[in-house]
MARMIVEX-52387 format. One record per atom (N, C-alpha, C, O): atom name; x, y, z. Coordinates in steps of 0.1 Angstrom, whole numbers, m for minus. Example, Ala and Ser with C-alpha at 12.3 -4.5 7.8 and 13.67 -1.06 7.14 Angstrom:
N:132:m57:78
CA:123:m45:78
C:132:m33:78
O:142:m33:85
N:128:m22:71
CA:137:m11:71
C:129:0:79
O:134:11:80
# end
This chain:
N:328:81:23
CA:327:94:13
C:312:100:17
O:303:92:18
N:312:111:18
CA:299:121:21
C:290:119:9
O:295:120:m3
N:276:116:13
CA:267:115:1
C:268:125:m8
O:265:123:m20
N:272:139:m5
CA:270:148:m15
C:284:147:m25
O:284:152:m36
N:293:140:m20
CA:304:136:m29
C:302:127:m38
O:310:126:m47
N:291:119:m38
CA:290:109:m49
C:288:114:m62
O:283:125:m63
N:292:106:m73
CA:290:112:m85
C:275:111:m89
O:266:106:m82
N:272:117:m101
CA:259:118:m108
C:248:124:m98
O:237:119:m99
N:251:133:m89
CA:240:139:m80
C:232:149:m88
O:237:157:m96
N:219:148:m85
CA:209:155:m95
C:204:167:m88
O:204:166:m76
N:200:177:m93
CA:192:187:m91
C:176:184:m90
O:170:181:m100
N:172:184:m79
CA:158:178:m79
C:147:189:m78
O:150:199:m70
N:136:189:m84
CA:127:195:m81
C:112:190:m79
O:110:179:m85
N:104:194:m71
CA:92:187:m66
C:80:196:m72
O:80:208:m70
N:72:190:m78
CA:59:195:m84
C:48:189:m74
O:45:177:m75
N:42:197:m64
CA:32:192:m53
C:41:188:m43
O:46:176:m42
N:45:198:m34
CA:53:194:m22
C:44:191:m9
O:45:196:2
N:37:182:m12
CA:26:176:0
C:32:165:7
O:44:163:9
N:24:158:11
CA:28:146:20
C:39:137:14
O:49:134:20
N:35:133:2
CA:44:124:m6
C:57:131:m13
O:68:125:m13
N:55:142:m17
CA:66:150:m25
C:78:154:m16
O:90:152:m18
N:71:159:m3
CA:83:164:6
C:90:153:11
O:102:155:14
N:85:141:13
CA:91:130:20
C:101:123:10
O:112:119:13
N:96:123:m3
CA:106:119:m14
C:117:127:m16
O:129:123:m19
N:113:139:m16
CA:124:150:m18
C:134:150:m7
O:146:152:m10
N:130:149:5
CA:140:147:17
C:148:134:14
O:160:135:14
N:142:123:12
CA:149:113:9
C:160:112:0
O:169:104:2
N:158:119:m10
CA:167:119:m23
C:178:131:m18
O:190:130:m22
N:176:140:m10
CA:183:149:m5
C:192:144:5
O:204:149:6
N:187:132:15
CA:194:125:24
C:205:116:14
O:216:113:19
N:202:113:4
CA:212:106:m6
C:222:112:m14
O:230:107:m21
N:221:127:m11
CA:233:135:m16
C:227:142:m29
O:235:149:m36
N:215:141:m33
CA:210:149:m42
C:205:162:m38
O:204:163:m25
N:203:174:m46
CA:200:187:m43
C:186:190:m45
O:182:190:m57
N:178:194:m36
CA:164:198:m39
C:166:213:m41
O:171:220:m32
N:164:218:m52
CA:166:231:m59
C:153:238:m59
O:153:251:m57
N:142:233:m61
CA:130:242:m62
C:118:232:m59
O:121:219:m57
N:106:237:m57
CA:94:229:m53
C:82:240:m56
O:85:252:m56
N:69:235:m57
CA:57:241:m60
C:47:236:m49
O:49:225:m44
N:38:242:m46
CA:27:236:m40
C:15:247:m39
O:17:259:m39
N:4:241:m39
CA:m9:251:m42
C:m14:254:m27
O:m18:265:m25
N:m15:243:m17
CA:m21:245:m5
C:m10:252:5
O:2:252:2
N:m14:258:17
CA:m6:262:27
C:3:252:33
O:15:254:35
N:m3:240:35
CA:5:229:41
C:18:226:31
O:29:224:36
N:15:225:18
CA:25:222:8
C:34:232:8
O:46:228:8
N:31:245:8
CA:41:254:8
C:51:255:20
O:62:259:20
N:43:251:31
CA:52:251:44
C:60:239:45
O:71:240:51
N:55:229:38
CA:66:216:38
C:77:219:28
O:88:214:30
N:74:226:18
CA:85:229:9
C:97:238:17
O:110:236:16
N:92:246:23
CA:102:255:31
C:108:248:44
O:120:250:47
N:99:239:52
CA:105:234:64
C:113:219:59
O:125:217:62
N:106:212:53
CA:113:199:50
C:123:199:37
O:132:191:37
N:121:208:28
CA:129:207:15
C:139:220:16
O:150:220:9
N:135:229:24
CA:144:241:24
C:144:250:12
O:155:256:9
N:134:250:5
CA:132:259:m6
C:121:267:m5
O:112:265:3
N:120:279:m14
CA:108:287:m13
C:101:284:m24
O:106:285:m35
N:87:280:m24
CA:79:278:m35
C:79:285:m46
O:79:297:m44
N:79:281:m59
CA:81:289:m71
C:68:281:m80
O:61:273:m77
N:69:287:m92
CA:59:282:m102
C:62:268:m107
O:74:265:m107
N:54:260:m111
CA:59:247:m119
C:67:248:m129
O:76:239:m130
N:67:260:m140
CA:75:261:m147
C:89:264:m143
O:98:259:m150
N:92:272:m134
CA:104:275:m129
C:111:262:m121
O:123:260:m121
N:101:254:m115
CA:107:239:m109
C:114:232:m121
O:125:229:m120
N:107:231:m132
CA:112:223:m142
C:124:229:m149
O:132:222:m154
N:126:242:m149
CA:137:250:m155
C:150:245:m145
O:160:241:m150
N:147:247:m133
CA:161:244:m123
C:164:231:m121
O:175:229:m117
N:154:220:m123
CA:158:209:m121
C:163:199:m132
O:161:202:m144
N:169:187:m129
CA:173:178:m136
C:165:166:m135
O:163:158:m144
N:160:165:m123
CA:150:151:m120
C:137:161:m113
O:138:169:m104
N:126:159:m120
CA:113:165:m116
C:104:156:m110
O:99:147:m117
N:100:155:m97
CA:91:147:m91
C:77:152:m94
O:75:164:m92
N:67:145:m99
CA:52:150:m100
C:44:142:m91
O:39:131:m93
N:44:149:m78
CA:39:142:m66
C:25:150:m65
O:24:159:m56
N:16:148:m74
CA:1:153:m73
C:m9:142:m74
O:m7:130:m77
N:m22:146:m70
CA:m33:135:m70
C:m33:131:m84
O:m28:137:m94
N:m39:119:m86
CA:m40:112:m98
C:m49:119:m107
O:m46:119:m119
N:m59:125:m103
CA:m69:133:m114
C:m62:145:m118
O:m66:151:m129
N:m51:150:m111
CA:m44:164:m115
C:m33:160:m125
O:m29:169:m132
N:m29:148:m125
CA:m15:144:m132
C:m18:145:m147
O:m10:154:m152
N:m25:140:m155
CA:m27:144:m168
C:m28:158:m173
O:m21:162:m182
N:m36:167:m165
CA:m36:180:m169
C:m22:186:m166
O:m18:195:m174
N:m14:182:m154
CA:m2:189:m152
C:8:187:m163
O:15:195:m169
N:7:175:m166
CA:18:170:m178
C:15:177:m191
O:24:182:m197
N:2:176:m195
CA:0:182:m208
C:2:198:m206
O:6:205:m215
N:m1:203:m194
CA:1:219:m192
C:15:221:m193
O:18:232:m199
N:23:214:m188
CA:39:218:m187
C:44:218:m203
O:50:227:m209
N:39:206:m208
CA:43:206:m224
C:39:217:m233
O:45:222:m242
N:27:222:m228
CA:21:234:m237
C:27:245:m235
O:28:253:m245
N:33:249:m223
CA:39:260:m218
C:52:263:m226
O:57:275:m227
N:59:251:m232
CA:71:252:m240
C:82:253:m232
O:93:257:m238
N:81:250:m218
CA:93:248:m210
C:102:239:m214
O:98:229:m218
N:115:241:m215
CA:124:231:m221
C:123:217:m213
O:127:218:m201
N:119:207:m217
CA:117:193:m210
C:130:186:m217
O:133:176:m210
N:136:188:m226
CA:144:179:m232
C:157:173:m221
O:166:180:m216
N:157:161:m220
CA:167:156:m213
C:165:153:m197
O:172:147:m189
N:153:161:m193
CA:149:159:m178
C:142:146:m175
O:135:141:m183
N:145:141:m163
CA:139:131:m157
C:125:136:m150
O:124:144:m141
N:115:130:m156
CA:102:134:m151
C:96:120:m145
O:94:110:m152
N:95:120:m132
CA:91:108:m124
C:76:111:m118
O:74:121:m111
N:67:103:m120
CA:55:106:m111
C:53:95:m103
O:57:84:m107
N:46:96:m91
CA:43:87:m81
C:30:81:m79
O:27:75:m69
N:23:82:m91
CA:9:76:m90
C:11:59:m92
O:19:54:m99
N:2:53:m85
CA:1:39:m86
C:m8:35:m98
O:m6:24:m103
N:m17:42:m102
CA:m27:38:m112
C:m20:40:m126
O:m21:32:m135
N:m12:52:m129
CA:m9:55:m142
C:7:49:m143
O:15:48:m133
N:8:45:m156
CA:22:41:m161
C:29:53:m167
O:31:64:m162
N:34:49:m178
CA:42:60:m185
C:35:66:m196
O:40:76:m200
N:25:62:m200
CA:15:68:m210
C:11:82:m206
O:10:91:m214
N:8:84:m194
CA:4:96:m189
C:15:107:m190
O:12:119:m189
N:26:102:m193
CA:38:113:m195
C:42:115:m209
O:51:123:m212
N:33:108:m218
CA:35:111:m232
C:38:125:m237
O:48:127:m245
N:29:133:m233
CA:32:147:m239
C:45:153:m235
O:51:161:m243
N:50:151:m223
CA:63:155:m221
C:74:147:m226
O:85:151:m230
N:70:135:m227
CA:82:126:m233
C:83:130:m250
O:94:131:m256
N:71:133:m256
CA:73:139:m267
C:82:151:m270
O:88:154:m280
N:82:159:m258
CA:89:172:m258
C:104:169:m254
O:113:178:m253
N:108:155:m252
CA:121:152:m249
C:124:149:m234
O:136:148:m230
N:114:148:m226
CA:114:145:m213
C:117:128:m211
O:113:120:m219
N:124:125:m199
CA:127:110:m199
C:118:104:m187
O:119:108:m175
N:108:96:m190
CA:96:93:m181
C:100:83:m173
O:108:74:m176
N:95:84:m160
CA:96:73:m151
C:83:73:m141
O:78:83:m137
N:79:61:m138
CA:66:60:m128
C:72:50:m116
O:75:38:m115
N:72:60:m106
CA:79:53:m93
C:70:56:m81
O:69:67:m75
N:61:44:m77
CA:51:45:m68
C:54:38:m55
O:55:26:m54
N:56:47:m44
CA:59:41:m32
C:47:34:m26
O:36:40:m23
N:47:21:m23
CA:37:14:m17
C:38:16:m1
O:45:8:6
N:32:27:2
CA:32:34:16
C:21:43:16
O:18:49:6
N:15:45:30
CA:5:56:35
C:15:67:39
O:26:64:44
N:11:78:36
CA:18:91:42
C:9:99:48
O:0:104:41
N:11:102:61
CA:1:109:71
C:6:121:71
O:m2:129:76
N:16:127:67
CA:22:142:68
C:30:141:83
O:34:152:88
N:32:130:89
CA:40:131:103
C:55:128:101
O:59:124:90
N:61:131:112
CA:77:130:110
C:81:116:106
O:91:114:98
N:74:106:110
CA:80:92:107
C:77:87:94
O:80:75:90
N:71:96:86
CA:68:91:72
C:82:88:66
O:83:78:58
N:93:96:68
CA:106:95:59
C:111:79:65
O:115:70:57
N:110:78:77
CA:116:65:82
C:108:53:74
O:114:43:69
N:95:54:72
CA:87:45:66
C:94:41:53
O:94:29:49
N:99:47:47
CA:104:45:33
C:116:34:33
O:120:28:23
N:120:32:45
CA:131:21:45
C:125:9:43
O:115:6:50
N:130:1:33
CA:125:m12:30
C:111:m11:22
O:106:m22:19
N:106:m1:19
CA:93:2:11
C:94:m2:m2
O:104:1:m9
N:85:m11:m8
CA:85:m15:m22
C:80:m2:m31
O:73:7:m25
N:84:m1:m41
CA:80:9:m51
C:77:2:m65
O:85:m4:m71
N:64:4:m69
CA:61:0:m82
C:67:6:m91
O:65:18:m91
N:73:2:m100
CA:84:9:m110
C:81:5:m124
O:82:m7:m128
N:77:17:m132
CA:75:14:m148
C:85:23:m154
O:86:34:m149
N:93:19:m164
CA:103:25:m170
C:106:22:m183
O:104:10:m186
N:111:30:m193
CA:115:24:m206
C:128:15:m202
O:135:18:m192
N:131:7:m208
CA:143:m2:m208
C:157:5:m206
O:165:1:m197
N:160:15:m213
CA:171:21:m211
C:174:30:m198
O:185:34:m195
N:160:32:m191
CA:158:41:m178
C:158:32:m166
O:159:37:m155
N:157:18:m170
CA:156:10:m160
C:165:9:m148
O:161:6:m137
N:178:11:m151
CA:190:12:m141
C:187:26:m133
O:188:26:m121
N:185:36:m140
CA:182:50:m133
C:172:47:m122
O:175:48:m110
N:159:43:m128
CA:148:42:m119
C:152:33:m107
O:148:36:m95
N:158:23:m110
CA:163:12:m97
C:171:21:m88
O:168:21:m76
N:182:28:m94
CA:190:33:m84
C:182:45:m77
O:184:45:m65
N:174:53:m82
CA:168:62:m75
C:159:57:m63
O:159:63:m52
N:151:46:m66
CA:145:38:m55
C:152:33:m44
O:148:35:m32
N:163:27:m47
CA:173:22:m38
C:179:34:m29
O:181:32:m17
N:183:46:m36
CA:187:56:m28
C:177:62:m19
O:181:69:m10
N:165:61:m21
CA:154:65:m13
C:151:56:m1
O:144:58:9
N:158:44:m3
CA:158:35:8
C:146:24:4
O:142:16:13
N:141:24:m7
CA:131:15:m11
C:136:3:m19
O:148:1:m21
N:125:m4:m24
CA:128:m16:m32
C:122:m17:m44
O:109:m18:m44
N:129:m16:m56
CA:120:m15:m69
C:114:m29:m73
O:121:m39:m73
N:100:m27:m76
CA:94:m40:m81
C:89:m35:m96
O:82:m25:m98
N:92:m41:m105
CA:88:m38:m118
C:76:m42:m122
O:73:m54:m123
N:68:m33:m126
CA:51:m34:m130
C:51:m31:m146
O:57:m21:m150
N:45:m39:m153
CA:42:m37:m168
C:34:m25:m169
O:26:m22:m161
N:35:m18:m180
CA:26:m8:m181
C:10:m11:m182
O:1:m4:m178
N:9:m23:m189
CA:m6:m27:m189
C:m11:m33:m176
O:m22:m37:m175
N:m3:m34:m167
CA:m7:m39:m154
C:m9:m28:m143
O:m13:m31:m131
N:m6:m17:m146
CA:m5:m7:m135
C:m19:m5:m129
O:m20:m5:m116
N:m31:m4:m136
CA:m45:m4:m130
C:m46:m15:m119
O:m50:m13:m108
N:m43:m28:m125
CA:m48:m40:m116
C:m38:m40:m104
O:m41:m45:m93
N:m26:m35:m106
CA:m15:m34:m95
C:m21:m24:m84
O:m22:m28:m72
N:m25:m12:m89
CA:m30:m4:m79
C:m43:m6:m74
O:m45:m3:m62
N:m51:m12:m81
CA:m65:m18:m75
C:m62:m29:m65
O:m69:m28:m55
N:m52:m38:m65
CA:m49:m47:m56
C:m45:m41:m42
O:m50:m44:m31
N:m35:m30:m44
CA:m31:m22:m33
C:m41:m15:m25
O:m41:m16:m13
N:m50:m7:m32
CA:m60:1:m25
C:m69:m8:m20
O:m73:m6:m9
N:m74:m19:m26
CA:m83:m27:m21
C:m79:m33:m9
O:m89:m35:m2
N:m67:m36:m5
CA:m63:m40:7
C:m61:m32:17
O:m66:m33:28
N:m54:m21:13
CA:m51:m10:24
C:m62:m1:27
O:m65:3:38
N:m68:4:15
CA:m78:15:19
C:m93:8:24
O:m101:15:30
N:m95:m5:20
CA:m107:m9:25
C:m103:m14:38
O:m112:m13:46
N:m92:m19:41
CA:m88:m24:56
C:m92:m13:65
O:m98:m15:76
N:m87:0:62
CA:m89:11:71
C:m105:13:73
O:m109:15:84
N:m113:13:61
CA:m127:14:63
C:m133:4:72
O:m142:6:80
N:m130:m7:70
CA:m135:m20:78
C:m132:m20:90
O:m140:m23:99
N:m120:m15:94
CA:m115:m15:110
C:m122:m2:116
O:m124:m1:128
N:m125:8:108
CA:m131:20:114
C:m144:17:116
O:m150:22:126
N:m151:9:108
CA:m166:6:109
C:m166:m4:121
O:m176:m3:129
N:m157:m13:124
CA:m157:m23:134
C:m156:m15:148
O:m163:m17:158
N:m148:m6:147
CA:m144:1:159
C:m156:9:166
O:m158:9:178
N:m165:16:154
CA:m175:22:158
C:m187:14:163
O:m195:19:171
N:m187:3:157
CA:m198:m6:161
C:m196:m12:177
O:m205:m16:184
N:m183:m12:180
CA:m179:m19:193
C:m182:m5:203
O:m186:m7:215
N:m178:7:198
CA:m181:18:206
C:m195:20:211
O:m198:24:222
N:m204:17:200
CA:m217:19:202
C:m224:8:212
O:m235:10:218
N:m216:m3:214
CA:m223:m11:224
C:m214:m12:237
O:m215:m23:245
N:m206:0:240
CA:m200:3:252
C:m187:m2:252
O:m181:0:262
N:m180:m7:242
CA:m165:m10:244
C:m156:4:244
O:m158:11:234
N:m149:7:254
CA:m142:20:255
C:m130:22:247
O:m126:33:244
N:m123:9:243
CA:m111:11:237
C:m111:1:226
O:m104:m9:227
N:m118:2:215
CA:m118:m8:206
C:m106:m13:198
O:m105:m24:193
N:m96:m4:200
CA:m84:m5:194
C:m76:m17:201
O:m69:m26:195
N:m78:m16:214
CA:m71:m27:223
C:m76:m40:219
O:m69:m50:220
N:m89:m39:216
CA:m95:m53:214
C:m92:m57:199
O:m92:m69:196
N:m91:m49:190
CA:m89:m53:178
C:m76:m55:171
O:m72:m61:161
N:m67:m48:182
CA:m52:m49:178
C:m47:m63:176
O:m44:m67:165
N:m46:m70:186
CA:m41:m83:187
C:m46:m93:174
O:m39:m101:167
N:m60:m91:174
CA:m67:m101:166
C:m63:m96:151
O:m61:m105:143
N:m63:m85:148
CA:m61:m80:133
C:m46:m82:131
O:m42:m85:119
N:m36:m80:141
CA:m21:m83:139
C:m21:m99:135
O:m14:m102:126
N:m28:m107:142
CA:m24:m121:139
C:m33:m124:126
O:m30:m133:118
N:m44:m118:123
CA:m49:m121:109
C:m41:m116:99
O:m42:m122:89
N:m33:m105:100
CA:m26:m101:89
C:m13:m108:89
O:m8:m110:78
N:m8:m113:98
CA:5:m122:98
C:0:m135:93
O:8:m142:86
N:m12:m141:96
CA:m16:m153:91
C:m17:m153:75
O:m11:m162:68
N:m24:m144:70
CA:m26:m142:55
C:m13:m140:46
O:m11:m147:36
N:m3:m130:53
CA:10:m129:47
C:19:m142:46
O:27:m143:37
N:17:m149:55
CA:25:m161:58
C:19:m173:49
O:26:m181:41
N:5:m174:51
CA:m2:m187:46
C:m11:m184:35
O:m16:m193:29
N:m13:m170:30
CA:m24:m170:21
C:m37:m174:26
O:m39:m172:38
N:m46:m179:17
CA:m59:m181:22
C:m60:m192:31
O:m70:m194:36
N:m49:m201:33
CA:m48:m210:40
C:m49:m204:55
O:m52:m212:64
N:m45:m191:58
CA:m47:m187:71
C:m61:m181:74
O:m62:m174:84
N:m69:m183:67
CA:m83:m179:70
C:m89:m187:82
O:m87:m199:83
N:m96:m178:91
CA:m102:m184:103
C:m117:m177:103
O:m121:m169:95
N:m125:m182:114
CA:m138:m176:115
C:m150:m183:110
O:m148:m193:103
N:m162:m179:112
CA:m174:m186:110
C:m176:m191:95
O:m182:m202:93
N:m171:m182:85
CA:m173:m186:71
C:m163:m197:68
O:m168:m206:61
N:m153:m199:71
CA:m146:m210:66
C:m151:m223:75
O:m151:m234:71
N:m155:m220:87
CA:m161:m230:95
C:m175:m237:90
O:m180:m247:95
N:m179:m227:81
CA:m194:m231:76
C:m204:m229:87
O:m214:m236:88
N:m202:m219:94
CA:m212:m217:105
C:m222:m208:100
O:m222:m196:103
N:m232:m212:92
CA:m243:m205:85
C:m251:m197:98
O:m253:m185:97
N:m255:m203:107
CA:m263:m197:117
C:m256:m186:122
O:m262:m176:125
N:m244:m186:124
CA:m237:m174:132
C:m235:m163:121
O:m236:m151:124
N:m234:m168:108
CA:m233:m155:97
C:m245:m148:98
O:m246:m136:99
N:m258:m156:98
CA:m270:m152:96
C:m272:m142:107
O:m276:m130:103
N:m270:m145:120
CA:m271:m137:131
C:m264:m123:129
O:m269:m113:132
N:m249:m124:124
CA:m243:m112:120
C:m251:m104:109
O:m252:m92:111
N:m255:m110:100
CA:m261:m102:91
C:m275:m95:96
O:m279:m83:93
N:m282:m103:103
CA:m295:m96:111
C:m293:m84:119
O:m300:m74:118
N:m279:m86:128
CA:m276:m74:137
C:m271:m63:129
O:m273:m52:133
N:m265:m66:118
CA:m260:m55:111
C:m271:m47:103
O:m270:m35:100
N:m281:m54:98
CA:m292:m48:90
C:m299:m39:101
O:m304:m29:96
N:m299:m41:114
CA:m306:m34:124
C:m296:m21:128
O:m300:m10:132
N:m284:m24:127
CA:m276:m15:135
C:m268:m6:124
O:m266:6:126
N:m265:m11:114
CA:m257:m4:104
C:m261:m10:89
O:m254:m19:84
N:m270:m6:84
CA:m276:m15:71
C:m264:m13:60
O:m260:m23:54
N:m257:m1:58
CA:m246:0:49
C:m235:m10:52
O:m228:m15:43
N:m233:m13:65
CA:m223:m24:69
C:m227:m35:67
O:m218:m44:64
N:m239:m38:66
CA:m245:m53:63
C:m243:m54:49
O:m240:m66:46
N:m244:m47:41
CA:m242:m48:25
C:m228:m54:22
O:m226:m63:15
N:m218:m45:30
CA:m204:m48:28
C:m200:m62:34
O:m192:m70:28
N:m207:m65:46
CA:m204:m78:53
C:m208:m90:43
O:m201:m99:42
N:m220:m89:37
CA:m226:m99:29
C:m217:m100:17
O:m213:m111:13
N:m213:m88:9
CA:m205:m90:m2
C:m191:m97:2
O:m187:m107:m5
N:m184:m93:12
CA:m172:m98:16
C:m172:m114:20
O:m164:m122:18
N:m185:m116:27
CA:m185:m131:31
C:m187:m139:20
O:m181:m149:20
N:m195:m135:9
CA:m194:m144:m4
C:m182:m146:m9
O:m178:m157:m12
N:m175:m135:m10
CA:m162:m135:m15
C:m152:m145:m7
O:m144:m152:m13
N:m154:m145:7
CA:m148:m153:15
C:m150:m168:13
O:m141:m176:12
N:m163:m171:12
CA:m167:m184:10
C:m163:m190:m5
O:m160:m202:m7
N:m164:m179:m14
CA:m160:m184:m28
C:m146:m190:m28
O:m143:m201:m34
N:m136:m181:m21
CA:m123:m184:m22
C:m121:m198:m13
O:m114:m207:m17
N:m127:m198:m1
CA:m125:m210:8
C:m129:m223:0
O:m123:m234:0
N:m140:m220:m7
CA:m146:m233:m14
C:m133:m237:m25
O:m128:m248:m26
N:m130:m226:m32
CA:m120:m230:m45
C:m107:m235:m36
O:m101:m244:m42
N:m103:m232:m25
CA:m90:m237:m19
C:m93:m251:m11
O:m83:m256:m6
N:m105:m257:m12
CA:m108:m269:m6
C:m110:m266:9
O:m109:m276:17
N:m111:m253:14
CA:m112:m252:30
C:m126:m253:33
O:m128:m256:45
N:m136:m251:24
CA:m150:m254:28
C:m157:m263:17
O:m155:m262:5
N:m165:m273:24
CA:m172:m281:18
C:m183:m276:10
O:m189:m267:15
N:m188:m281:m2
CA:m198:m277:m11
C:m212:m274:m5
O:m218:m264:m8
N:m216:m283:5
CA:m228:m284:12
C:m227:m273:23
O:m237:m267:27
N:m215:m270:29
CA:m213:m259:39
C:m216:m246:31
O:m224:m238:35
N:m210:m245:20
CA:m210:m233:12
C:m226:m230:7
O:m230:m219:6
N:m232:m240:4
CA:m246:m237:1
C:m255:m232:12
O:m265:m224:11
N:m251:m236:22
CA:m259:m232:36
C:m255:m217:40
O:m263:m210:45
N:m243:m214:37
CA:m238:m201:39
C:m245:m191:30
O:m252:m182:35
N:m244:m194:17
CA:m251:m186:8
C:m265:m185:9
O:m271:m175:4
N:m272:m195:14
CA:m286:m191:20
C:m287:m183:29
O:m297:m176:28
N:m281:m182:38
CA:m278:m174:52
C:m275:m160:45
O:m280:m150:49
N:m267:m159:37
CA:m263:m145:30
C:m273:m141:20
O:m272:m130:14
N:m283:m148:17
CA:m293:m142:9
C:m294:m147:m7
O:m298:m140:m16
N:m288:m160:m7
CA:m290:m167:m21
C:m277:m171:m27
O:m266:m166:m23
N:m278:m179:m35
CA:m265:m188:m42
C:m260:m177:m54
O:m267:m170:m60
N:m245:m177:m55
CA:m239:m168:m65
C:m231:m177:m74
O:m224:m172:m82
N:m232:m190:m72
CA:m226:m200:m79
C:m234:m207:m89
O:m246:m209:m87
N:m230:m210:m100
CA:m237:m216:m109
C:m229:m229:m114
O:m234:m237:m122
# end
């Protein structure tokens, strides 16, 4: 049976047809739903609405009027104002599925619309979107952090599965910690790798990615399979002299990177000690090398 012949196909609107909205809209269209309207502020968003979703950008109010499912794919800081603004316009929200894609927010941000009759969903794809053509492919097997009222859980689950994802239920009270965990891992990893690449380039390494790729790939595989037991390197070995050399070199070359190194080395030592991978006396030497004891 063709996707468009399946029952319960929805008219989909996208508020914010940027990198995320255009991909999710395209994924829903691939499952047989119909993207009927989209809005976008930037030139790129308007282009994606036309090229990827096949619609001409219209106002947010018109998107809501035409759609049964409205994706709110805007930056976190914009989301509360968008929701309250839609509710204030008096546009008919009753019975419409309103799904935002923020990781940090749960359902409460949708309260103004819910009070007007909208059906709230929080569907956060755990993926980075670059605006490239392979973004849609990356949705396959991607986890979604989902928060929904109990009666709407089957609907939320079905939408995620239709987009190729895997729903993972997150309690409303846990959304901020959930998102902090994801951002701390993914965003800070990019910063750390970019910093390491620049330091290697500074000393003449022409292709730092080739050097770092196998090392980082092995480290990521280790931690995902083994957790903290997959830790390697001078901290877990208790090599205080090596760690001190690292700190001294970074203070001269990149003081801001030295601060990050010290903070992360302390956290690493703390976790290694708690896991029994590092002896207390070795931890004390490491902390002296890092500038002082953090444990009492």
